DRENMARPA-779719 format. One line per 4 residues: number of its first residue (from 1); their letters; for each residue x, z, y of C-alpha. Coordinates in nm, 2 decimals. Last residue first. Layout:
N
NUM = a = X/Z/Y ~ ...
//
This chain:
635
635 = xxxx = 15.45/8.21/10.02 ~ 15.73/8.30/10.28 ~ 15.68/8.43/10.65 ~ 15.40/8.27/10.89
631 = xxxx = 15.10/8.10/10.82 ~ 14.92/7.96/11.10 ~ 14.59/8.09/11.24 ~ 14.34/7.77/11.25
627 = xxxx = 14.07/8.00/11.14 ~ 13.80/7.86/11.36 ~ 13.79/8.21/11.54 ~ 14.15/8.23/11.57
623 = xxxx = 14.21/7.92/11.70 ~ 13.98/8.03/11.97 ~ 14.15/8.31/11.99 ~ 14.47/8.19/12.09
619 = xxxx = 14.36/7.95/12.32 ~ 14.22/8.26/12.49 ~ 14.56/8.40/12.51 ~ 14.75/8.11/12.66
615 = xxxx = 14.49/8.04/12.88 ~ 14.49/8.35/13.01 ~ 14.83/8.35/13.05 ~ 14.88/8.06/13.25
611 = xxxx = 14.62/8.18/13.46 ~ 14.77/8.51/13.52 ~ 15.12/8.35/13.59 ~ 14.98/8.13/13.87
607 = xxxx = 14.86/8.42/14.06 ~ 14.49/8.50/14.17 ~ 14.54/8.71/14.48 ~ 14.29/8.99/14.57
603 = xxxx = 14.42/9.35/14.45 ~ 14.74/9.21/14.53 ~ 14.59/9.18/14.90 ~ 14.43/9.51/14.91
599 = xxxx = 14.73/9.63/14.88 ~ 14.90/9.85/14.56 ~ 15.24/9.81/14.65 ~ 15.29/10.19/14.74
595 = xxxx = 15.12/10.34/14.41 ~ 15.39/10.20/14.20 ~ 15.28/9.84/14.08 ~ 15.15/9.84/13.69
591 = xxxx = 14.79/9.88/13.80 ~ 14.86/9.52/14.00 ~ 14.95/9.33/13.62 ~ 14.70/9.48/13.40
587 = xxxx = 14.44/9.46/13.67 ~ 14.54/9.07/13.74 ~ 14.52/9.02/13.35 ~ 14.18/9.18/13.34
583 = xxxx = 14.03/8.93/13.63 ~ 14.18/8.66/13.46 ~ 13.99/8.70/13.13 ~ 13.75/8.78/13.32
579 = xxxx = 13.69/8.46/13.49 ~ 13.79/8.30/13.19 ~ 13.52/8.49/12.98 ~ 13.27/8.38/13.27
575 = xxxx = 13.40/8.03/13.22 ~ 13.33/7.97/12.84 ~ 12.98/8.13/12.87 ~ 12.92/7.83/13.10
571 = xxxx = 13.01/7.58/12.89 ~ 12.99/7.70/12.51 ~ 13.23/7.45/12.35 ~ 13.10/7.49/11.98
567 = xxxx = 13.20/7.09/11.89 ~ 13.53/7.15/12.08 ~ 13.56/6.81/12.37 ~ 13.49/7.02/12.62
563 = xxxx = 13.73/7.27/12.58 ~ 14.02/7.02/12.61 ~ 13.93/6.90/12.92 ~ 13.88/7.27/13.00
559 = xxxx = 14.24/7.41/13.02 ~ 14.35/7.07/13.17 ~ 14.09/7.14/13.47 ~ 14.21/7.56/13.47
555 = xxxx = 14.54/7.44/13.50 ~ 14.47/7.17/13.76 ~ 14.29/7.44/13.94 ~ 14.60/7.70/13.95
551 = xxxx = 14.83/7.44/14.10 ~ 14.56/7.32/14.37 ~ 14.47/7.70/14.47 ~ 14.80/7.85/14.50
547 = xxxx = 14.86/8.21/14.50 ~ 14.47/8.21/14.52 ~ 14.19/8.42/14.66 ~ 13.97/8.68/14.50
543 = xxxx = 13.66/8.83/14.66 ~ 13.47/8.88/14.31 ~ 13.18/8.59/14.43 ~ 13.46/8.31/14.55
539 = xxxx = 13.60/8.40/14.17 ~ 13.28/8.34/14.02 ~ 13.21/8.00/14.26 ~ 13.58/7.85/14.17
535 = xxxx = 13.50/7.88/13.79 ~ 13.15/7.72/13.82 ~ 13.39/7.45/14.02 ~ 13.63/7.44/13.75
531 = xxxx = 13.38/7.40/13.44 ~ 13.17/7.10/13.67 ~ 13.51/6.90/13.68 ~ 13.56/6.96/13.34
527 = xxxx = 13.24/6.81/13.18 ~ 12.93/7.11/13.17 ~ 12.70/7.04/12.83 ~ 12.37/6.82/12.92
523 = xxxx = 12.06/7.03/12.98 ~ 11.74/6.83/12.87 ~ 11.45/6.93/12.99 ~ 11.12/6.81/12.78
519 = xxxx = 10.77/6.78/12.99 ~ 10.41/6.90/12.98 ~ 10.43/7.09/12.63 ~ 10.07/7.12/12.48
515 = xxxx = 10.02/6.86/12.23 ~ 10.38/7.00/12.02 ~ 10.21/7.37/12.01 ~ 9.89/7.18/11.84
511 = xxxx = 10.13/7.03/11.59 ~ 10.28/7.30/11.43 ~ 10.60/7.25/11.22 ~ 10.68/6.96/11.34
507 = xxxx = 10.76/7.07/11.66 ~ 10.99/7.34/11.52 ~ 11.15/7.11/11.27 ~ 11.25/6.82/11.60
503 = xxxx = 11.43/7.20/11.74 ~ 11.64/7.22/11.48 ~ 11.82/6.88/11.57 ~ 12.13/6.97/11.38
499 = xxxx = 12.04/6.76/11.07 ~ 11.95/6.47/11.29 ~ 12.27/6.46/11.45 ~ 12.34/6.56/11.84
495 = xxxx = 12.37/6.34/12.16 ~ 11.96/6.30/12.16 ~ 11.86/6.66/12.25 ~ 11.86/6.96/12.04
491 = xxxx = 11.97/7.33/12.05 ~ 11.70/7.56/12.15 ~ 11.55/7.64/12.45 ~ 11.06/7.74/12.47
487 = xxxx = 10.94/7.77/12.79 ~ 10.64/7.90/12.92 ~ 10.57/7.98/13.28 ~ 10.21/8.19/13.26
483 = xxxx = 9.89/8.08/13.47 ~ 9.80/7.72/13.27 ~ 9.93/7.79/12.94 ~ 9.73/8.08/12.90
479 = xxxx = 9.43/8.04/12.67 ~ 9.56/7.72/12.52 ~ 9.91/7.89/12.44 ~ 9.85/8.15/12.41
475 = xxxx = 9.63/8.01/12.05 ~ 9.91/7.79/11.99 ~ 10.12/8.09/11.98 ~ 9.89/8.26/11.74
471 = xxxx = 9.89/8.01/11.49 ~ 10.29/7.97/11.52 ~ 10.34/8.35/11.46 ~ 10.10/8.36/11.19
467 = xxxx = 10.29/8.09/10.98 ~ 10.61/8.22/11.07 ~ 10.51/8.53/10.89 ~ 10.34/8.40/10.63
463 = xxxx = 10.68/8.24/10.52 ~ 10.71/7.83/10.62 ~ 10.81/7.62/10.28 ~ 10.83/7.73/9.94
459 = xxxx = 11.22/7.61/9.94 ~ 11.26/7.85/10.27 ~ 11.19/7.81/10.63 ~ 11.24/7.87/10.97
455 = xxxx = 10.96/7.80/11.19 ~ 11.02/8.09/11.43 ~ 11.40/8.00/11.45 ~ 11.33/7.70/11.60
451 = xxxx = 11.26/7.86/11.92 ~ 11.63/7.96/11.93 ~ 11.50/8.10/12.31 ~ 11.15/8.16/12.38
447 = xxxx = 11.12/8.20/12.72 ~ 10.83/8.36/12.90 ~ 10.77/8.34/13.27 ~ 10.46/8.59/13.36
443 = xxxx = 10.48/8.88/13.11 ~ 10.24/9.17/12.97 ~ 9.98/8.94/12.85 ~ 10.19/8.67/12.73
439 = xxxx = 10.36/8.89/12.50 ~ 10.09/9.13/12.43 ~ 9.97/8.83/12.20 ~ 10.26/8.75/12.00
435 = xxxx = 10.30/9.12/11.91 ~ 9.92/9.11/11.83 ~ 9.97/8.80/11.60 ~ 10.31/8.92/11.43
431 = xxxx = 10.16/9.26/11.32 ~ 9.88/9.21/11.07 ~ 10.17/9.12/10.77 ~ 10.48/9.32/10.83
427 = xxxx = 10.72/9.36/11.06 ~ 10.66/9.12/11.31 ~ 10.75/8.82/11.40 ~ 10.78/8.70/11.74
423 = xxxx = 11.20/8.87/11.73 ~ 11.29/8.54/11.54 ~ 11.21/8.29/11.83 ~ 11.43/8.49/12.03
419 = xxxx = 11.27/8.64/12.37 ~ 11.35/8.60/12.73 ~ 11.10/8.77/12.95 ~ 11.04/8.78/13.33
415 = xxxx = 10.77/8.95/13.51 ~ 10.74/8.69/13.85 ~ 10.42/8.75/13.95 ~ 10.07/8.56/14.07
411 = xxxx = 10.22/8.24/13.96 ~ 10.10/7.89/14.11 ~ 10.10/8.07/14.50 ~ 10.41/7.82/14.59
407 = xxxx = 10.64/8.14/14.61 ~ 10.57/8.24/14.29 ~ 10.60/7.88/14.12 ~ 10.97/7.89/14.25
403 = xxxx = 11.06/8.18/14.14 ~ 10.92/8.08/13.78 ~ 11.14/7.81/13.83 ~ 11.43/7.98/13.95
399 = xxxx = 11.37/8.23/13.65 ~ 11.33/7.93/13.37 ~ 11.67/7.77/13.55 ~ 11.85/8.07/13.46
395 = xxxx = 11.75/8.10/13.12 ~ 11.86/7.71/13.07 ~ 12.21/7.74/13.25 ~ 12.37/7.55/13.06
391 = xxxx = 12.57/7.83/12.77 ~ 12.44/7.73/12.48 ~ 12.36/7.35/12.40 ~ 12.09/7.18/12.53
387 = xxxx = 11.72/7.12/12.51 ~ 11.44/7.30/12.75 ~ 11.08/7.24/12.63 ~ 10.78/7.32/12.90
383 = xxxx = 10.44/7.51/12.92 ~ 10.32/7.55/13.26 ~ 9.96/7.34/13.17 ~ 9.78/7.14/13.38
379 = xxxx = 9.39/7.11/13.27 ~ 9.34/6.73/13.43 ~ 9.20/6.71/13.78 ~ 8.81/6.64/13.90
375 = xxxx = 8.85/6.63/14.31 ~ 8.65/6.93/14.52 ~ 8.95/6.91/14.78 ~ 9.06/7.28/14.65
371 = xxxx = 9.13/7.12/14.36 ~ 9.30/6.78/14.44 ~ 9.51/7.08/14.63 ~ 9.58/7.29/14.32
367 = xxxx = 9.70/6.93/14.10 ~ 9.94/6.84/14.41 ~ 10.09/7.19/14.35 ~ 10.16/7.18/14.00
363 = xxxx = 10.27/6.83/14.03 ~ 10.50/6.91/14.28 ~ 10.69/7.20/14.08 ~ 10.72/6.93/13.81
359 = xxxx = 10.90/6.66/14.06 ~ 11.10/6.94/14.16 ~ 11.23/7.08/13.79 ~ 11.25/6.73/13.69
355 = xxxx = 11.49/6.65/13.99 ~ 11.66/6.98/13.95 ~ 11.74/6.90/13.59 ~ 11.89/6.51/13.66
351 = xxxx = 12.12/6.66/13.90 ~ 12.25/6.91/13.69 ~ 12.61/6.99/13.90 ~ 12.66/7.33/14.00
347 = xxxx = 12.34/7.54/14.07 ~ 12.31/7.68/14.39 ~ 12.06/7.45/14.52 ~ 11.84/7.55/14.23
343 = xxxx = 11.80/7.86/14.39 ~ 11.97/8.18/14.30 ~ 11.88/8.57/14.33 ~ 12.07/8.74/14.15
339 = xxxx = 11.97/9.10/14.27 ~ 11.63/8.99/14.22 ~ 11.36/9.13/14.47 ~ 11.16/9.41/14.40
335 = xxxx = 10.78/9.30/14.36 ~ 10.56/9.54/14.51 ~ 10.40/9.75/14.27 ~ 10.49/10.10/14.35
331 = xxxx = 10.44/10.00/14.71 ~ 10.08/10.00/14.67 ~ 9.83/9.80/14.85 ~ 10.02/9.55/14.56
327 = xxxx = 9.79/9.61/14.36 ~ 9.48/9.46/14.52 ~ 9.69/9.17/14.56 ~ 9.81/9.22/14.22
323 = xxxx = 9.50/9.07/14.11 ~ 9.13/9.31/14.00 ~ 8.87/9.14/13.89 ~ 8.49/9.27/14.01
319 = xxxx = 8.59/9.37/14.36 ~ 8.23/9.41/14.58 ~ 8.34/9.75/14.71 ~ 8.68/9.67/14.81
315 = xxxx = 8.83/9.97/14.96 ~ 8.64/10.21/14.78 ~ 8.70/9.96/14.46 ~ 9.09/10.03/14.47
311 = xxxx = 9.10/10.35/14.54 ~ 8.90/10.44/14.24 ~ 9.07/10.19/14.04 ~ 9.42/10.35/14.17
307 = xxxx = 9.24/10.73/14.05 ~ 9.19/10.64/13.69 ~ 9.53/10.52/13.67 ~ 9.64/10.80/13.82
303 = xxxx = 9.43/11.01/13.54 ~ 9.57/10.76/13.29 ~ 9.95/10.85/13.39 ~ 9.86/11.24/13.43
299 = xxxx = 10.26/11.40/13.29 ~ 10.47/11.13/13.47 ~ 10.26/11.12/13.83 ~ 10.35/10.84/14.02
295 = xxxx = 10.63/10.70/13.86 ~ 10.42/10.71/13.52 ~ 10.15/10.51/13.69 ~ 10.41/10.22/13.75
291 = xxxx = 10.49/10.22/13.36 ~ 10.12/10.26/13.30 ~ 10.04/9.94/13.51 ~ 10.31/9.77/13.35
287 = xxxx = 10.20/9.77/13.03 ~ 9.85/9.65/13.11 ~ 10.03/9.37/13.28 ~ 9.89/9.17/13.50
283 = xxxx = 9.84/8.82/13.45 ~ 9.48/8.75/13.32 ~ 9.31/8.94/13.64 ~ 9.21/9.27/13.50
279 = xxxx = 8.83/9.35/13.51 ~ 8.59/9.57/13.65 ~ 8.22/9.73/13.62 ~ 8.33/10.08/13.71
275 = xxxx = 8.32/10.22/13.29 ~ 8.44/9.89/13.19 ~ 8.76/9.92/13.41 ~ 8.86/10.31/13.23
271 = xxxx = 8.72/10.16/12.88 ~ 8.98/9.86/12.89 ~ 9.22/10.15/13.00 ~ 9.20/10.39/12.75
267 = xxxx = 9.20/10.06/12.52 ~ 9.52/9.89/12.60 ~ 9.73/10.25/12.63 ~ 9.66/10.27/12.25
263 = xxxx = 9.78/9.94/12.19 ~ 10.07/9.99/12.42 ~ 10.18/10.35/12.24 ~ 10.12/10.13/11.88
259 = xxxx = 10.49/9.99/11.79 ~ 10.67/10.33/11.95 ~ 10.44/10.57/11.71 ~ 10.27/10.80/11.96
255 = xxxx = 10.26/11.18/11.97 ~ 9.97/11.35/11.86 ~ 10.09/11.55/11.60 ~ 9.87/11.88/11.52
251 = xxxx = 10.01/12.20/11.44 ~ 9.76/12.47/11.31 ~ 9.80/12.85/11.36 ~ 9.76/13.10/11.02
247 = xxxx = 9.92/13.35/11.27 ~ 10.23/13.46/11.10 ~ 10.28/13.09/10.88 ~ 10.20/12.88/11.14
243 = xxxx = 10.43/13.10/11.39 ~ 10.71/13.11/11.16 ~ 10.70/12.73/11.05 ~ 10.73/12.66/11.44
239 = xxxx = 11.02/12.88/11.47 ~ 11.18/12.76/11.17 ~ 11.09/12.36/11.32 ~ 11.29/12.41/11.67
235 = xxxx = 11.04/12.37/11.96 ~ 11.12/12.01/12.16 ~ 11.31/11.74/12.15 ~ 11.66/11.87/11.98
231 = xxxx = 11.52/12.05/11.71 ~ 11.38/11.70/11.58 ~ 10.99/11.60/11.55 ~ 10.90/11.42/11.22
227 = xxxx = 10.54/11.39/11.17 ~ 10.46/11.05/11.35 ~ 10.82/10.88/11.32 ~ 11.07/10.87/11.56
223 = xxxx = 11.21/10.54/11.61 ~ 11.19/10.57/11.99 ~ 11.34/10.90/11.98 ~ 11.15/11.22/12.22
219 = xxxx = 11.25/11.29/12.58 ~ 10.92/11.43/12.71 ~ 10.86/11.64/12.38 ~ 10.52/11.87/12.55
215 = xxxx = 10.45/12.15/12.30 ~ 10.09/12.21/12.40 ~ 9.97/12.57/12.29 ~ 9.65/12.58/12.27
211 = xxxx = 9.43/12.91/12.19 ~ 9.10/12.95/12.10 ~ 8.81/13.17/12.14 ~ 9.05/13.47/12.26
207 = xxxx = 9.05/13.78/12.14 ~ 9.40/13.74/12.01 ~ 9.52/13.64/12.33 ~ 9.80/13.87/12.39
203 = xxxx = 9.87/13.89/11.98 ~ 9.93/13.49/12.06 ~ 10.15/13.53/12.34 ~ 10.37/13.77/12.18
199 = xxxx = 10.41/13.54/11.86 ~ 10.51/13.23/12.12 ~ 10.78/13.46/12.24 ~ 10.91/13.60/11.94
195 = xxxx = 10.92/13.24/11.77 ~ 11.11/13.12/12.10 ~ 11.39/13.37/12.01 ~ 11.43/13.63/12.23
191 = xxxx = 11.76/13.56/12.48 ~ 11.60/13.77/12.78 ~ 11.57/13.50/13.06 ~ 11.43/13.19/12.78
187 = xxxx = 11.69/13.01/12.57 ~ 11.67/12.66/12.47 ~ 11.86/12.45/12.30 ~ 11.76/12.18/12.43
183 = xxxx = 11.44/12.20/12.63 ~ 11.11/12.30/12.55 ~ 10.84/12.23/12.76 ~ 10.54/12.43/12.73
179 = xxxx = 10.18/12.41/12.81 ~ 9.97/12.75/12.73 ~ 9.59/12.66/12.72 ~ 9.37/12.93/12.73
175 = xxxx = 8.97/12.94/12.57 ~ 8.79/13.25/12.71 ~ 8.83/13.60/12.61 ~ 9.10/13.67/12.78
171 = xxxx = 8.87/13.73/13.10 ~ 9.06/13.88/13.36 ~ 9.40/13.82/13.31 ~ 9.37/13.42/13.37
167 = xxxx = 9.31/13.50/13.78 ~ 9.69/13.67/13.76 ~ 9.78/14.06/13.83 ~ 10.04/14.02/14.11
163 = xxxx = 10.41/14.08/14.05 ~ 10.69/14.12/14.33 ~ 11.02/14.11/14.12 ~ 11.34/14.32/14.25
159 = xxxx = 11.59/14.18/14.07 ~ 11.85/14.36/13.86 ~ 11.71/14.21/13.52 ~ 11.33/14.34/13.60
155 = xxxx = 11.25/14.64/13.91 ~ 10.92/14.67/13.99 ~ 10.71/14.57/14.27 ~ 10.29/14.68/14.21
151 = xxxx = 10.10/14.36/14.38 ~ 9.78/14.42/14.17 ~ 9.88/14.67/13.99 ~ 10.12/14.78/13.75
147 = xxxx = 10.24/15.04/13.46 ~ 10.54/15.13/13.39 ~ 10.86/14.94/13.19 ~ 10.67/14.68/13.17
143 = xxxx = 10.61/14.46/12.85 ~ 10.64/14.10/12.86 ~ 10.30/13.95/12.99 ~ 10.39/13.78/13.29
139 = xxxx = 10.75/13.68/13.23 ~ 10.59/13.52/12.89 ~ 10.29/13.36/13.11 ~ 10.52/13.21/13.38
135 = xxxx = 10.73/13.07/13.13 ~ 10.44/12.91/12.92 ~ 10.28/12.75/13.23 ~ 9.90/12.82/13.22
131 = xxxx = 9.59/12.59/13.17 ~ 9.30/12.85/13.21 ~ 8.97/12.64/12.98 ~ 8.69/12.65/13.22
127 = xxxx = 8.35/12.65/12.96 ~ 8.34/13.00/12.98 ~ 8.20/12.96/13.35 ~ 8.17/13.27/13.57
123 = xxxx = 8.55/13.38/13.58 ~ 8.62/13.04/13.79 ~ 8.33/13.10/14.05 ~ 8.35/13.47/14.04
119 = xxxx = 8.70/13.47/14.20 ~ 8.58/13.28/14.51 ~ 8.62/12.94/14.67 ~ 8.54/12.98/14.97
115 = xxxx = 8.90/12.90/15.12 ~ 8.94/12.59/14.89 ~ 8.59/12.43/15.06 ~ 8.73/12.49/15.37
111 = xxxx = 9.06/12.36/15.30 ~ 8.90/12.04/15.15 ~ 8.87/12.01/14.77 ~ 9.01/11.76/14.52
107 = xxxx = 8.91/11.71/14.13 ~ 9.16/11.56/13.92 ~ 9.06/11.26/13.74 ~ 8.75/11.16/13.53
103 = xxxx = 8.38/11.28/13.62 ~ 8.16/11.44/13.37 ~ 7.75/11.40/13.52 ~ 7.64/11.64/13.17
99 = xxxx = 7.79/11.96/12.99 ~ 7.71/12.02/12.59 ~ 7.87/12.41/12.58 ~ 7.50/12.67/12.52
95 = xxxx = 7.31/12.39/12.38 ~ 7.60/12.26/12.12 ~ 7.68/12.61/11.98 ~ 7.65/12.48/11.66
91 = xxxx = 7.95/12.70/11.51 ~ 8.13/12.36/11.41 ~ 7.99/12.21/11.74 ~ 8.22/12.42/11.90
87 = xxxx = 8.52/12.41/11.69 ~ 8.53/12.00/11.72 ~ 8.45/12.02/12.08 ~ 8.80/12.29/12.11
83 = xxxx = 8.97/11.96/11.87 ~ 8.87/11.69/12.05 ~ 8.92/11.86/12.43 ~ 9.21/12.00/12.32
79 = xxxx = 9.39/11.66/12.21 ~ 9.26/11.51/12.55 ~ 9.47/11.82/12.73 ~ 9.75/11.72/12.51
75 = xxxx = 9.76/11.36/12.63 ~ 9.76/11.50/12.93 ~ 10.03/11.73/12.95 ~ 10.23/11.43/12.85
71 = xxxx = 10.43/11.33/12.52 ~ 10.23/11.54/12.27 ~ 10.32/11.83/11.97 ~ 9.98/12.05/11.93
67 = xxxx = 10.01/12.43/11.85 ~ 9.66/12.56/11.74 ~ 9.58/12.91/11.70 ~ 9.16/13.01/11.64
63 = xxxx = 9.12/12.87/11.27 ~ 8.80/12.65/11.19 ~ 9.01/12.33/11.24 ~ 9.17/12.35/10.89
59 = xxxx = 8.93/12.11/10.70 ~ 8.96/11.89/11.01 ~ 9.35/11.87/10.96 ~ 9.32/11.50/10.86
55 = xxxx = 9.04/11.39/11.15 ~ 9.33/11.58/11.41 ~ 9.59/11.36/11.28 ~ 9.41/11.05/11.31
51 = xxxx = 9.42/11.12/11.71 ~ 9.71/10.87/11.72 ~ 9.49/10.58/11.64 ~ 9.34/10.55/11.97
47 = xxxx = 9.24/10.19/11.87 ~ 8.85/10.17/11.83 ~ 8.89/10.36/11.48 ~ 9.02/10.63/11.63
43 = xxxx = 8.71/10.68/11.86 ~ 8.45/10.62/11.57 ~ 8.63/10.90/11.38 ~ 8.62/11.10/11.70
39 = xxxx = 8.28/11.08/11.75 ~ 8.22/11.08/11.33 ~ 8.44/11.43/11.34 ~ 8.14/11.54/11.60
35 = xxxx = 8.23/11.60/11.96 ~ 8.07/11.83/12.21 ~ 8.03/11.75/12.57 ~ 8.41/11.83/12.78
31 = xxxx = 8.52/12.18/12.83 ~ 8.64/12.18/13.22 ~ 9.05/12.23/13.23 ~ 9.16/12.49/13.45
27 = xxxx = 9.42/12.52/13.72 ~ 9.45/12.81/13.94 ~ 9.62/12.92/14.29 ~ 9.59/13.24/14.37
23 = xxxx = 9.41/13.36/14.77 ~ 9.44/13.63/14.88 ~ 9.14/13.84/15.08 ~ 9.07/14.07/14.78
19 = xxxx = 9.07/13.82/14.55 ~ 9.05/13.46/14.65 ~ 9.02/13.20/14.39 ~ 9.24/12.84/14.46
15 = xxxx = 9.18/12.49/14.30 ~ 9.34/12.28/14.05 ~ 9.04/12.13/13.84 ~ 9.16/11.93/13.50
11 = xxxx = 8.90/11.68/13.39 ~ 9.08/11.54/13.10 ~ 8.99/11.20/13.04 ~ 8.66/11.14/12.81
7 = xxxx = 8.67/11.05/12.44 ~ 8.32/10.94/12.33 ~ 8.49/10.56/12.37 ~ 8.26/10.27/12.42
3 = xxx = 8.22/9.96/12.23 ~ 7.89/10.04/12.09 ~ 7.80/9.80/11.84
//
């Protein structure tokens, strides 16, 4: 079976024409080879599900006018490729319009070539579809107060406008593409209804072979369904209905559903790489490449991706696999420094945890050195289990461990994700496995919190979603355990009852996962001394100073001495809540002062009363949350 797509990226040409010694910029789409319904259907089956709407409307694609709802101009032009080709195939004009030697992306011209471009070079080829901006077009075809010629000035709305007859006006029989970016509550300069303006455009091009209006909807809702584009995100439905009825226009929606947008981009990138004889390193995220290319060109991210691969290959003709080293030739791919950058030494206590992390990092480096010396070493998986109560810095340590591995060359990137076990499960049968696969494709450091929720069961045992998630996890750990840092985190350990040891249930659910876990690191809960140190570090971070450090520390110690005995103690999270509550006390106290007394010293000082009142309030909150509320009054 041929895995290649029939569809190719739009060859959109930006050039200049020279008429009467005046250069005019022009942009047009070069028509593709002829596609049949069978070709389009084959591409849809290979993953381009967004174009299924073209197949669904195939029996209606025999007219002239088309409204295409799309996220980008690029997506709209890809649709024009399909639709125009399908129309021409129906007209049995393959011999006249078939083209060979197609190139991807935008064609570049030297200054000399631009100067030599002539009007006839563009005009003479009916396979060139002009691409015109909607607003420019409306201003050009609006009824004029008198006749005009090239460069005739006229008075319009009180402004002196210099009008030049445009290149696309010379051959209105050719297919036309109009790009419209309608905004919320869109109004044009003359307050005409949008449908009236579109009708004027369709009338102007009534002799054209085809007319495509690209309704580019950039700020669409993520939960939008395939055929549900609301007014504030594009054309009003009333305007569209009026045009469809009056001009027998066909509306095609190629908007990505939020769940399959990444899958469609993956199909495109696979094709772009394949035709160049390239592949991506296992730890490079397809999603990240598209995201970065959108920063370069929001409307043509795929064409820019094709240019990226060509640029990389130009600099290294023998390259077969693209790694981060090649991508970082462009600054947009360089790692951004984590604002919360920490090291193990910054963490309070946790001596045993730090020793285990450093021991595992040394083991990884040791194996790498052995391989460099040609020694045989066992396959080492970067898969760990972190056990401990909530708030014991498991996620923070996971990030620090990933940064350490990246620094030592054990990981190529530090793309981090923290996801709960329940979130791995898909919405429907068959959706879970691709979701788990994408998680490993797009991230370098993966922490799965509350991992036991993956294996949640009912009276009949694990559900289908749990089984699918666990099975795919085992596959991904086998394929990527050596180049991803994967951490299963959850409540567990030797100091809890067996009935509460939910992580044991997770391990028992799939022995294949248990066998791939290299080490288990236990995160003990903090004692009162550690909590005082954590709170002190947070206060210092916010430039706060103590009215009486010794007294305040005794108050904090006494509070957490009581809290650490509670089985629901939240560890570091409670330290953060304590500091936030104290900060609020300081804010309320300072803002009640006259402006003349709101000195910097007052802003920075933690008073004994602030801490005492915070402790009273937090104790009250804890009692309410646990249902320990005293009844007041008569029964």
